[in-house]
C-alpha positions in Angstrom: -13.7 -4.7 -40.3 -17.5 -5.3 -40.0 -19.3 -3.1 -42.6 -22.8 -4.4 -41.9 -25.0 -4.5 -38.8 -28.0 -6.6 -37.8 -31.3 -4.9 -37.0 -35.0 -5.6 -36.9 -37.0 -5.7 -40.1 -38.7 -2.4 -41.0 -41.6 -2.0 -43.5 -39.3 -0.1 -45.9 -37.1 -3.2 -46.1 -39.6 -5.1 -48.3 -37.7 -4.1 -51.4 -34.5 -5.5 -49.9 -36.3 -8.8 -49.2 -37.5 -8.9 -52.8 -33.9 -8.4 -54.0 -32.7 -11.3 -51.8 -35.5 -13.5 -53.1 -34.7 -12.7 -56.7 -31.0 -13.3 -56.0 -31.8 -16.9 -54.8 -33.9 -17.5 -58.0 -31.2 -16.2 -60.2 -28.7 -18.6 -58.6 -30.9 -21.6 -59.2 -32.2 -21.9 -55.7 -36.0 -22.5 -55.3 -37.1 -21.3 -51.8 -39.2 -23.7 -49.8 -41.7 -21.0 -48.7 -43.6 -18.8 -51.1 -42.7 -15.1 -51.3 -46.1 -14.2 -49.9 -45.5 -16.4 -46.9 -42.1 -14.8 -46.3 -43.4 -11.3 -46.6 -46.3 -12.1 -44.3 -43.9 -13.5 -41.6 -41.8 -10.4 -42.0 -44.8 -8.3 -40.9 -46.3 -10.5 -38.2 -43.7 -12.9 -36.9 -39.9 -12.3 -36.4 -37.6 -10.9 -39.0 -34.1 -9.4 -38.9 -32.0 -7.9 -41.7 -28.3 -7.3 -42.2 -27.8 -3.7 -43.5 -24.7 -2.3 -45.3 -25.4 1.4 -45.1 -29.0 1.7 -46.5 -28.8 -1.5 -48.4 -30.3 -4.8 -47.1 -27.7 -7.4 -47.8 -29.2 -10.3 -45.8 -32.3 -11.4 -43.9 -33.6 -14.1 -41.6 -37.3 -14.7 -40.9 -38.6 -17.0 -38.2 -42.1 -18.2 -37.2 -43.1 -19.8 -33.8 -45.6 -22.6 -33.7 -46.3 -23.9 -30.1 -43.0 -25.1 -28.8 -41.2 -25.3 -32.2 -39.7 -22.5 -34.2 -39.1 -22.5 -38.0 -36.7 -20.5 -40.1 -38.9 -19.4 -43.0 -36.2 -17.5 -44.9 -32.5 -17.0 -44.8 -30.5 -15.3 -47.5 -27.4 -13.1 -48.1 -26.5 -11.3 -51.3 -23.7 -13.3 -53.1 -21.0 -10.7 -52.8 -21.5 -10.5 -49.0 -21.3 -14.3 -48.4 -18.5 -15.8 -46.4 -18.5 -13.0 -43.8 -20.5 -14.7 -41.1 -23.6 -12.7 -41.8 -25.9 -15.8 -42.1 -24.7 -17.1 -38.7 -25.3 -13.7 -37.1 -28.8 -13.4 -38.7 -29.7 -16.9 -37.3 -28.5 -15.9 -33.8 -30.5 -12.7 -33.9 -33.8 -14.2 -35.0 -33.4 -17.0 -32.5 -32.9 -14.4 -29.8 -36.1 -12.6 -30.8 -38.1 -15.9 -30.7 -36.8 -16.9 -27.3 -39.8 -15.5 -25.4 -42.0 -18.2 -27.0 -40.3 -20.9 -24.9 -39.2 -22.9 -27.9 -37.6 -26.3 -27.4 -36.7 -26.8 -31.0 -35.7 -24.6 -33.9 -35.9 -26.1 -37.4 -35.4 -25.1 -41.0 -36.3 -26.7 -44.4 -33.9 -25.8 -47.2 -34.1 -26.8 -50.9 -31.9 -29.7 -52.0 -30.1 -27.3 -54.4 -29.0 -25.0 -51.5 -25.4 -25.6 -50.7 -24.6 -22.8 -48.3 -25.3 -24.6 -45.0 -22.5 -23.2 -42.9 -24.7 -20.6 -41.3 -26.9 -23.4 -39.9 -24.1 -25.7 -38.8 -22.3 -22.8 -37.2 -25.4 -22.3 -35.0 -25.5 -25.9 -33.9 -28.2 -27.2 -36.3 -28.0 -30.9 -37.4 -28.8 -32.0 -40.9 -31.8 -34.4 -41.0 -32.9 -36.7 -43.9 -32.6 -35.8 -47.6 -34.5 -32.6 -47.4 -31.7 -30.9 -45.6 -33.8 -30.6 -42.5 -32.0 -28.6 -39.9 -32.8 -29.0 -36.2 -31.4 -27.2 -33.2 -32.3 -27.9 -29.6 -32.9 -24.8 -27.6 -30.6 -25.3 -24.5 -32.9 -23.6 -21.9 -36.7 -23.7 -21.8 -38.7 -20.7 -20.9 -39.8 -22.3 -17.7 -36.1 -22.6 -16.6 -35.1 -19.0 -17.4 -36.4 -17.6 -14.1 -34.7 -20.2 -12.0 -31.5 -19.8 -14.0 -31.6 -16.0 -13.5 -32.2 -16.4 -9.8 -29.1 -18.6 -9.6 -27.0 -16.1 -11.5 -26.4 -18.7 -14.2 -26.1 -18.0 -17.9 -25.6 -19.6 -21.3 -22.1 -19.1 -22.7 -21.2 -18.5 -26.4 -21.0 -21.7 -28.4 -17.5 -21.1 -29.7 -15.9 -20.7 -26.3 -14.4 -24.2 -26.5 -12.8 -23.5 -29.8 -11.4 -20.2 -28.5 -9.4 -21.9 -25.8 -5.9 -21.5 -27.2 -3.3 -24.3 -26.9 -3.6 -26.7 -23.9 -4.2 -29.4 -26.5 -3.6 -32.4 -24.2 -5.9 -31.0 -21.5 -8.6 -30.2 -24.0 -8.5 -33.7 -25.5 -8.6 -35.3 -22.1 -11.7 -33.3 -21.0 -13.3 -33.9 -24.4 -12.9 -37.6 -24.2 -13.6 -38.2 -20.5 -16.3 -35.6 -19.8 -17.8 -34.0 -22.8 -18.2 -37.1 -25.0 -20.2 -39.2 -22.6 -22.4 -36.3 -21.6 -23.0 -35.1 -25.1 -23.6 -38.6 -26.5 -25.3 -40.1 -23.5 -27.3 -42.7 -25.5 -24.2 -43.9 -27.3 -22.4 -44.0 -24.0 -25.1 -46.1 -22.5 -24.8 -48.6 -25.4 -21.1 -49.0 -24.5 -21.8 -49.3 -20.8 -20.2 -45.9 -20.0 -21.8 -44.0 -17.1 -21.6 -40.3 -17.9 -19.5 -38.4 -15.3 -21.3 -36.3 -12.6 -18.4 -34.6 -10.8 -14.8 -33.7 -11.5 -12.0 -31.8 -9.7 -9.6 -29.7 -11.7 -6.5 -28.9 -9.8 -3.3 -27.0 -10.6 -1.4 -23.8 -10.0 -3.2 -20.4 -10.1 -3.9 -18.9 -13.5 -3.6 -22.1 -15.5 -7.2 -21.9 -17.0 -9.3 -24.1 -14.7 -12.2 -21.6 -14.7 -11.8 -21.2 -18.5 -12.0 -25.0 -19.0 -15.2 -25.2 -16.9 -16.9 -22.5 -18.9 -15.7 -24.0 -22.1 -17.2 -27.4 -21.2 -20.5 -25.7 -20.5 -20.2 -24.0 -23.9 -19.4 -27.2 -25.7 -22.4 -29.0 -24.1 -24.6 -25.9 -24.5 -25.7 -26.3 -20.9 -26.2 -23.4 -18.5 -23.2 -22.4 -16.5 -23.9 -21.8 -12.8 -21.0 -20.6 -10.6 -21.5 -21.1 -6.8 -19.8 -18.4 -4.7 -19.5 -19.6 -1.1 -18.4 -16.2 0.0 -21.7 -14.7 -1.2 -23.8 -17.4 0.4 -22.1 -16.9 3.8 -24.3 -13.9 4.6 -27.6 -15.8 4.0 -29.9 -16.0 7.1 -29.5 -19.8 7.3 -25.7 -19.7 7.2 -23.4 -21.0 4.6 -24.3 -24.7 5.0 -28.1 -24.0 4.7 -27.6 -21.6 1.7 -25.4 -24.2 0.0 -28.0 -26.8 0.4 -30.8 -24.5 -0.9 -28.7 -23.5 -3.9 -28.3 -27.1 -5.0 -32.0 -27.7 -4.5 -32.6 -24.8 -6.9 -30.1 -26.2 -9.4 -32.1 -29.4 -9.4 -34.9 -27.5 -11.1 -32.8 -27.1 -14.2 -32.8 -29.8 -16.9 -29.1 -29.4 -17.5 -26.3 -27.5 -15.8 -22.5 -27.3 -15.4 -22.1 -26.2 -11.8 -18.8 -24.6 -10.9 -17.2 -24.0 -7.5 -13.8 -22.3 -7.6 -11.3 -22.4 -4.8 -13.3 -25.3 -3.3 -10.7 -25.7 -0.6 -12.4 -22.8 1.2 -15.4 -25.1 2.0 -13.8 -28.5 1.8 -10.6 -28.2 3.8 -9.2 -31.0 5.9 -11.4 -31.4 9.0 -9.4 -31.4 12.3 -9.3 -29.9 15.7 -11.5 -30.0 18.8 -14.0 -28.6 19.2 -15.1 -28.7 15.5 -14.9 -25.4 13.7 -18.0 -23.9 12.1 -16.5 -24.6 8.6 -16.5 -28.3 9.4 -20.3 -28.2 9.3 -20.1 -26.7 5.8 -17.7 -29.4 4.6 -20.1 -32.0 6.1 -23.0 -30.5 4.2 -21.1 -30.4 0.9 -20.1 -34.1 1.4 -23.9 -34.9 1.7 -24.8 -32.7 -1.3 -22.5 -34.4 -3.8 -24.0 -37.9 -3.7 -27.5 -36.4 -4.1 -26.2 -34.3 -7.0 -24.8 -37.4 -8.6 -28.2 -39.0 -8.7 -29.5 -36.3 -11.1 -28.7 -36.9 -14.8 -27.9 -34.0 -17.2 -25.6 -32.1 -15.0 -21.9 -31.8 -14.1 -20.2 -30.5 -11.0 -16.8 -29.0 -11.6 -14.7 -28.1 -8.5 -11.4 -26.2 -8.9 -8.6 -25.8 -6.5 -5.1 -24.4 -6.4 -4.3 -26.3 -3.2 -5.5 -29.9 -3.6 -3.4 -31.0 -0.7 -5.6 -29.0 1.6 -8.8 -30.8 0.6 -10.4 -33.1 3.1 -9.5 -36.7 2.3 -13.1 -37.8 2.2 -13.9 -35.2 -0.4 -11.7 -36.9 -3.0 -12.9 -40.4 -2.2 -14.0 -42.6 -5.1 -17.7 -42.4 -5.6 -17.8 -38.6 -5.1 -15.7 -37.5 -8.1 -15.2 -39.4 -11.3 -12.0 -37.7 -12.2 -9.3 -35.6 -10.5 -7.6 -33.9 -13.5 -4.5 -31.8 -13.4 -4.4 -28.5 -15.3 -0.8 -27.4 -15.5 1.4 -24.8 -17.1 1.2 -24.6 -20.9 4.0 -26.3 -22.9 5.7 -24.7 -25.9 3.0 -25.6 -28.4 0.3 -24.2 -26.1 2.3 -21.0 -25.5 2.7 -20.6 -29.3 -1.0 -20.9 -29.8 -1.6 -18.4 -27.0 0.8 -15.8 -28.3 -0.6 -16.2 -31.8 -4.1 -15.5 -30.4 -3.1 -12.4 -28.4 -0.8 -10.7 -31.0 -2.9 -8.5 -33.3 -3.3 -10.1 -36.8 -1.7 -7.2 -38.5 1.5 -7.6 -36.4 1.9 -11.3 -35.9 3.9 -11.7 -39.1 6.5 -9.3 -37.9 6.9 -10.7 -34.4 9.4 -13.4 -33.4 6.8 -15.7 -31.8 9.3 -18.5 -31.2 11.4 -16.0 -29.2 8.4 -15.0 -27.1 7.6 -18.7 -26.4 11.1 -19.3 -25.2 11.1 -16.2 -23.0 7.8 -17.0 -21.4 8.7 -20.5 -20.2 7.0 -21.1 -16.9 4.2 -18.5 -17.6 0.6 -19.4 -17.0 -2.1 -18.6 -19.6 -3.0 -15.6 -17.4 0.6 -14.4 -17.4 0.9 -14.6 -21.1 -2.4 -12.7 -21.6 -1.2 -10.0 -19.2 2.1 -9.6 -20.9 0.5 -9.5 -24.4 -2.1 -6.9 -23.3 0.7 -4.8 -21.7 2.8 -4.9 -24.8 -0.1 -3.7 -26.9 -0.7 -0.8 -24.4 2.9 0.2 -24.4 3.1 0.1 -28.2 0.0 2.3 -28.5 1.5 4.8 -26.1 4.9 4.8 -28.0 3.1 5.3 -31.3 1.0 8.2 -30.1 3.3 10.0 -27.7 7.0 9.0 -28.2 6.8 9.2 -32.0 5.5 12.8 -31.7 2.1 12.1 -33.3 0.2 13.4 -30.3 -3.1 12.0 -29.0 -4.8 12.3 -32.4 -2.2 10.1 -34.1 -1.0 10.4 -37.7 -0.6 8.4 -40.9 3.1 8.1 -40.4 3.2 6.3 -37.0 3.9 2.6 -36.8 1.0 0.2 -36.3 1.0 -2.6 -33.8 3.5 -3.9 -31.2 6.9 -5.4 -32.2 9.0 -8.2 -30.7 10.8 -5.8 -28.4 7.6 -4.6 -26.9 6.6 -8.2 -26.0 10.1 -9.0 -24.6 10.0 -5.9 -22.4 6.7 -6.9 -20.9 7.7 -10.5 -20.5 10.8 -9.4 -18.5 8.6 -7.1 -16.3 5.9 -9.8 -15.7 6.4 -11.8 -12.5 5.4 -15.5 -13.2 2.4 -16.5 -11.1 3.8 -20.0 -10.5 7.1 -20.3 -8.7 9.5 -23.2 -9.3 8.5 -24.6 -5.8 4.8 -24.6 -6.7 5.4 -26.2 -10.0 7.4 -29.0 -8.3 4.6 -29.5 -5.8 2.1 -29.8 -8.6 4.1 -32.6 -10.2 4.1 -34.4 -6.9 0.3 -33.9 -6.6 -0.2 -35.4 -10.0 1.6 -38.6 -9.0 -0.3 -38.8 -5.6 -3.8 -37.6 -6.4 -4.6 -37.4 -10.1 -7.3 -39.7 -11.5 -7.7 -39.4 -15.2 
């Protein structure tokens, strides 16, 4: 349980900064910046502290100079290390410096400093022998307005790591998509053209949206989701609004653009006279080649019904890959159950039994069943055990195997056997990996 909180530096925190400074010296670490510089930056630049009650147990101080920011001071008291305080402090001070429109955040640390996890956790890269840490700011200040207008956002950096299971899918996306985009210069040396567009297809609830967001997180690119249903009400109609949206996206330096249920605007064209939606499909088919000419961006389209897509939509030259995202296998289900079962209860739950009972469940089904089991266990503990709404020290803590098996039995699988069989046929006929 977190026993500390991050807040802005207050003048009365000077004594705490002095204690942190002295702690570094006592542990043989000679700070790069003088104490006077650190205290001056606390007053006039950007400083945050980690407080445990009234005690300052950590601090981070930053200074902005033109388009570059510097971490002037970062320290945590020895007995509070290893709790993620340093990483949280860096995130907080970076957030307070964002208004300066920085495109780089750097830190110089003494060679004797060995606690570098806080920097690496925030995406800094070690440079040279001085332990020079550098972090590229994903979105420039000039882009923030355009990103806000588009409804885009930056996602947490750890989202990729938080995707439980689905190891085969994650590895495929990492190798085919993320690697060439994240290491574009290296890819160019090997003659690899970074992907520009991909289709993710599979049954409902298998995590296509989650993977799109995770890739944006992994790349540290803004995530922009395009909602055709919202654009339909624009004065110029859906086709015009779609065209304008992609023109606005072109103003961003990097972006992962996501269209879910793309079959709604890219369905097979047929019939006489042409339907109004055919004009939208035609517009989208024109947009994609223009989008592909812009580096530093990736279009991800997701569909539950790939058979309904227009044949021209999936043609080579528009999409680099057509990747299936299916139901989780036993290993993936094991990882998911371990993620959703509370840490205090997981050692007492028959996870293997849950994995077997949830065969054919999508990730969304497993999450629903797990959340339902936790809710049922809470209600049993409070009401059925006679503790009342206030609870008592004698009631059990956390769900047990029976709670999960009950909710699994009551959960209707999203993907039927027929849909699963169709998906396997679609892989053979349409997948390009």
